C-alpha positions as CSV (number, residue, x, y, z in Angstrom):
1,M,-13.4,2.9,19.0
2,F,-13.3,0.6,16.0
3,T,-15.6,-2.1,14.8
4,S,-15.0,-5.2,12.7
5,V,-17.9,-4.6,10.3
6,A,-16.7,-6.0,6.9
7,R,-18.3,-3.8,4.4
8,R,-16.8,-1.3,1.9
9,V,-18.0,2.1,0.9
10,A,-20.0,1.8,-2.3
11,N,-17.9,2.1,-5.5
12,G,-20.6,3.6,-7.7
13,G,-20.8,7.3,-8.6
14,V,-23.8,9.6,-8.5
15,H,-25.6,10.4,-11.8
16,A,-25.1,14.0,-13.0
17,S,-28.8,14.8,-12.5
18,T,-28.6,13.6,-8.9
19,K,-25.6,15.8,-8.3
20,R,-27.4,18.8,-9.5
21,G,-30.4,18.0,-7.3
22,I,-28.3,17.8,-4.1
23,S,-26.4,21.0,-3.5
24,V,-23.1,21.3,-1.8
25,Q,-24.8,23.4,0.9
26,S,-27.3,20.6,1.7
27,L,-24.4,18.1,1.9
28,L,-22.5,20.4,4.3
29,H,-25.4,20.7,6.7
30,G,-26.5,17.0,6.8
31,S,-29.8,17.6,5.1
32,P,-32.4,14.7,4.7
33,E,-31.2,14.4,1.1
34,A,-27.6,13.9,2.3
35,K,-28.6,11.4,4.9
36,K,-30.6,9.4,2.4
37,A,-27.7,9.3,0.0
38,G,-25.5,7.8,2.8
39,D,-22.4,6.0,1.8
40,I,-22.3,7.2,-1.8
41,H,-21.8,10.7,-0.6
42,L,-19.3,9.5,2.0
43,Q,-17.2,8.2,-0.9
44,Q,-17.5,11.5,-2.8
45,H,-16.6,13.5,0.3
46,S,-13.5,11.3,0.5
47,H,-12.4,12.4,-2.9
48,L,-12.6,16.0,-1.8
49,V,-11.0,15.9,1.6
50,G,-8.6,12.9,1.4
51,R,-5.0,12.8,0.4
52,G,-5.9,9.7,-1.7
53,K,-2.4,8.2,-2.0
54,Y,-2.3,5.9,1.0
55,I,-4.6,3.7,3.1
56,H,-3.8,3.3,6.8
57,D,-4.9,0.2,8.6
58,F,-5.7,0.8,12.3
59,E,-5.5,-2.5,14.2
60,K,-6.6,-2.6,17.8
61,H,-5.6,-5.6,20.0
62,R,-7.0,-6.2,23.5
63,V,-4.4,-8.3,25.2
64,K,-4.7,-10.7,28.2
65,P,-3.0,-8.8,31.1
66,E,-0.9,-11.8,32.2
67,R,0.4,-12.3,28.6
68,I,1.5,-8.7,27.8
69,D,5.2,-9.3,27.8
70,E,4.8,-12.3,25.5
71,Y,2.5,-10.3,23.2
72,K,4.9,-7.5,22.8
73,K,7.7,-9.8,21.6
74,A,5.3,-11.5,19.1
75,A,4.0,-8.1,17.9
76,E,7.5,-6.8,17.3
77,R,8.4,-9.9,15.3
78,Y,5.3,-9.6,13.1
79,Y,5.3,-5.8,12.5
80,R,9.1,-5.5,12.1
81,G,8.9,-8.4,9.6
82,I,6.3,-6.9,7.3
83,Q,8.0,-3.5,7.4
84,E,11.4,-5.0,6.4
85,D,10.0,-7.2,3.6
86,P,10.5,-5.2,0.4
87,E,8.0,-7.3,-1.5
88,L,5.1,-6.1,0.7
89,K,5.8,-2.3,0.3
90,V,4.2,-1.8,3.8
91,K,5.3,1.1,6.0
92,L,4.9,1.0,9.7
93,S,3.5,4.3,11.0
94,G,3.5,3.5,14.7
95,N,2.7,1.0,17.5
96,W,1.4,2.0,20.9
97,E,0.1,0.7,24.2
98,T,-2.8,2.5,25.9
99,L,-1.9,4.3,29.1
100,V,-5.2,6.0,29.8
101,G,-8.4,4.6,28.2
102,D,-9.0,1.0,27.2
103,Q,-6.5,-0.8,29.4
104,D,-4.3,-3.7,28.1
105,T,-5.0,-2.4,24.6
106,F,-2.5,-2.0,21.8
107,I,-2.9,0.1,18.6
108,H,-0.9,-0.5,15.4
109,I,-1.0,1.7,12.3
110,T,0.3,0.4,9.0
111,E,0.4,2.2,5.7
112,Y,-0.3,0.8,2.2
113,E,-0.2,2.2,-1.3
114,N,-4.0,2.6,-1.6
115,Y,-6.4,-0.3,-1.8
116,G,-4.4,-2.1,-4.5
117,G,-1.4,-2.1,-2.2
118,Y,-3.4,-3.4,0.7
119,D,-5.0,-6.2,-1.4
120,R,-1.6,-7.2,-2.7
121,A,0.2,-7.1,0.7
122,T,-2.5,-9.0,2.6
123,Q,-2.6,-11.7,-0.1
124,I,1.2,-12.2,0.1
125,V,1.2,-12.2,3.9
126,R,-1.4,-15.0,4.1
127,T,0.9,-17.3,2.1
128,S,4.2,-16.4,3.8
129,E,6.0,-16.8,7.0
130,H,4.6,-13.5,8.1
131,Y,1.2,-15.1,8.6
132,E,2.7,-17.6,11.1
133,A,4.2,-14.6,12.9
134,Y,0.8,-13.0,13.0
135,K,-0.9,-16.1,14.3
136,A,1.7,-16.3,17.1
137,M,0.1,-13.1,18.6
138,L,-3.4,-14.7,18.7
139,P,-3.1,-16.8,21.9
140,F,-2.4,-13.6,23.9
141,L,-5.5,-11.7,22.6
142,Y,-9.1,-11.3,23.9
143,S,-10.1,-9.5,20.7
144,R,-8.8,-7.8,17.5
145,I,-10.5,-5.2,15.4
146,N,-9.2,-3.2,12.4
147,Q,-10.4,-0.3,10.4
148,L,-9.1,1.2,7.1
149,N,-8.6,4.9,7.0
150,Q,-7.5,7.6,4.6
151,E,-5.4,10.7,5.5
152,F,-7.0,14.1,5.4
153,A,-5.2,16.1,2.6
154,I,-4.6,19.0,5.0
155,L,-2.6,16.8,7.4
156,P,-0.3,13.9,6.1
157,T,1.0,11.5,8.7
158,A,4.2,12.6,10.4
159,P,7.4,10.8,9.3
160,P,9.3,8.6,11.8
161,H,10.8,10.5,14.7
162,A,11.7,10.0,18.4
163,D,10.7,13.1,20.3
164,G,9.6,11.3,23.4
165,G,6.6,11.8,25.6
166,I,3.1,10.6,25.1
167,F,0.6,10.4,22.2
168,E,-3.1,11.3,22.3
169,L,-5.4,9.6,19.9
170,R,-8.8,11.4,19.6
171,T,-11.7,9.6,17.9
172,Y,-14.9,11.4,16.8
173,Q,-18.1,9.8,15.6
174,L,-19.5,12.2,13.0
175,K,-23.1,12.7,12.1
176,S,-23.8,11.3,8.7
177,G,-23.2,13.8,5.9
178,T,-20.9,16.2,7.8
179,L,-17.4,15.1,6.7
180,L,-17.0,18.1,4.4
181,E,-18.0,20.5,7.1
182,W,-15.7,18.8,9.6
183,E,-12.8,19.2,7.2
184,N,-13.6,22.8,6.6
185,T,-13.8,23.5,10.3
186,W,-10.6,21.7,11.2
187,R,-8.7,23.2,8.3
188,R,-8.9,26.4,10.4
189,G,-8.6,24.6,13.7
190,I,-5.4,22.7,12.8
191,E,-3.7,26.1,12.0
192,A,-4.7,27.4,15.4
193,R,-3.3,24.3,17.2
194,R,-0.1,24.3,15.2
195,K,0.9,27.4,17.1
196,S,1.1,25.3,20.3
197,V,1.8,21.7,19.1
198,A,2.6,19.9,15.9
199,P,-0.1,17.3,14.9
200,V,1.0,13.7,14.2
201,G,-1.8,12.9,11.8
202,A,-5.6,13.0,11.0
203,W,-7.6,10.3,9.3
204,F,-11.2,9.4,8.4
205,S,-12.7,5.9,8.1
206,Q,-13.5,4.2,4.9
207,V,-14.0,0.6,5.8
208,G,-15.2,-0.6,9.2
209,R,-17.0,1.8,11.5
210,L,-17.9,4.6,9.1
211,H,-18.2,8.4,9.8
212,Q,-15.3,8.3,12.2
213,V,-12.4,10.7,12.3
214,H,-9.1,10.3,14.2
215,H,-6.6,12.9,15.3
216,M,-3.2,12.1,16.9
217,W,-1.1,14.5,18.9
218,Q,2.2,14.2,20.7
219,Y,3.1,15.9,24.0
220,P,6.1,15.8,26.4
221,S,3.8,14.8,29.3
222,L,0.2,14.9,30.5
223,Q,1.0,18.1,32.4
224,A,2.4,19.6,29.2
225,R,-0.8,18.5,27.3
226,K,-2.9,20.3,29.8
227,E,-0.9,23.5,29.5
228,I,-0.8,23.4,25.7
229,R,-4.5,22.7,25.4
230,N,-5.3,25.6,27.7
231,K,-3.0,27.9,25.7
232,A,-4.8,26.9,22.5
233,W,-7.9,28.9,23.6
234,Q,-5.9,32.1,23.1
235,N,-5.5,31.4,19.4
236,D,-8.0,32.9,17.0
237,G,-10.3,30.3,15.6
238,W,-9.8,27.6,18.2
239,A,-13.0,28.3,20.2
240,E,-15.0,28.2,17.0
241,T,-13.5,24.9,16.0
242,V,-14.4,23.3,19.4
243,S,-17.9,24.6,19.3
244,K,-18.4,23.4,15.7
245,T,-16.9,20.0,16.6
246,A,-19.5,19.5,19.3
247,Q,-22.3,20.2,16.8
248,L,-21.0,17.7,14.2
249,T,-20.3,14.7,16.4
250,T,-22.3,12.2,18.4
251,S,-19.5,11.0,20.6
252,M,-15.8,11.7,21.3
253,D,-13.0,9.5,22.8
254,S,-9.5,10.4,24.0
255,F,-6.8,7.7,24.5
256,I,-3.4,8.4,25.9
257,L,-0.8,6.1,24.4
258,T,2.9,5.2,24.9
259,P,5.0,4.0,22.0
260,L,6.4,0.5,21.9
261,S,10.1,0.1,21.6
262,F,10.0,-0.7,17.8
263,S,7.5,2.1,16.9
264,P,8.8,4.4,14.2
265,L,6.9,7.2,15.9
266,K,8.0,7.6,19.5
């Protein structure tokens, strides 16, 4: 789902002559030119499709089964602590345990005011009592991976609420150079799905495993999920979105999650 690769998207721009030589059409269809340009184009696509205001850190913890109860207490202490510290300016989007998918796995999403806010908050945490709280979780873990994501402009993350039920996190590995086409496809697809269920959020990766997109949805139950997804096929544009999604991706994953007691989204 995520990887711990520690590399950032290139910060440099593309020279004007290069921009003229690579058409928008070629970028949309993943041409050889777009693939060759690689991460530089990914950054430029981000400017076009991203909301730009916030960075969301997705942290995935694989927990030792026999230590889950202890882990949950330690996680609540840490994530509540950073959320309630006004100096950090960190918002807690949500905290979940996997019900279907990678077992004994927990996902935490935190929000920062762009990269400057992330840099500042992480520096403060490492020299404060919050770091001791973070380290208190480590004895209960097999592994931990994080990824920095940006919101799609078309779908900001839902505010805290307690509607109950389950969450589905869908992760797609895109073909290089197809982010703009994905956004254009899902701009129509989201509107078709809204008729049946309200989305929680949609993000694309910027640091960590690149060319990944995440969608999150909330349903009353797995049975309701099945019925809602079946109903979506009756909406104009949904079949086209599904077909196009298959063309733009190399892999897809679906994880059913249950919120932890302290999650702002539940």
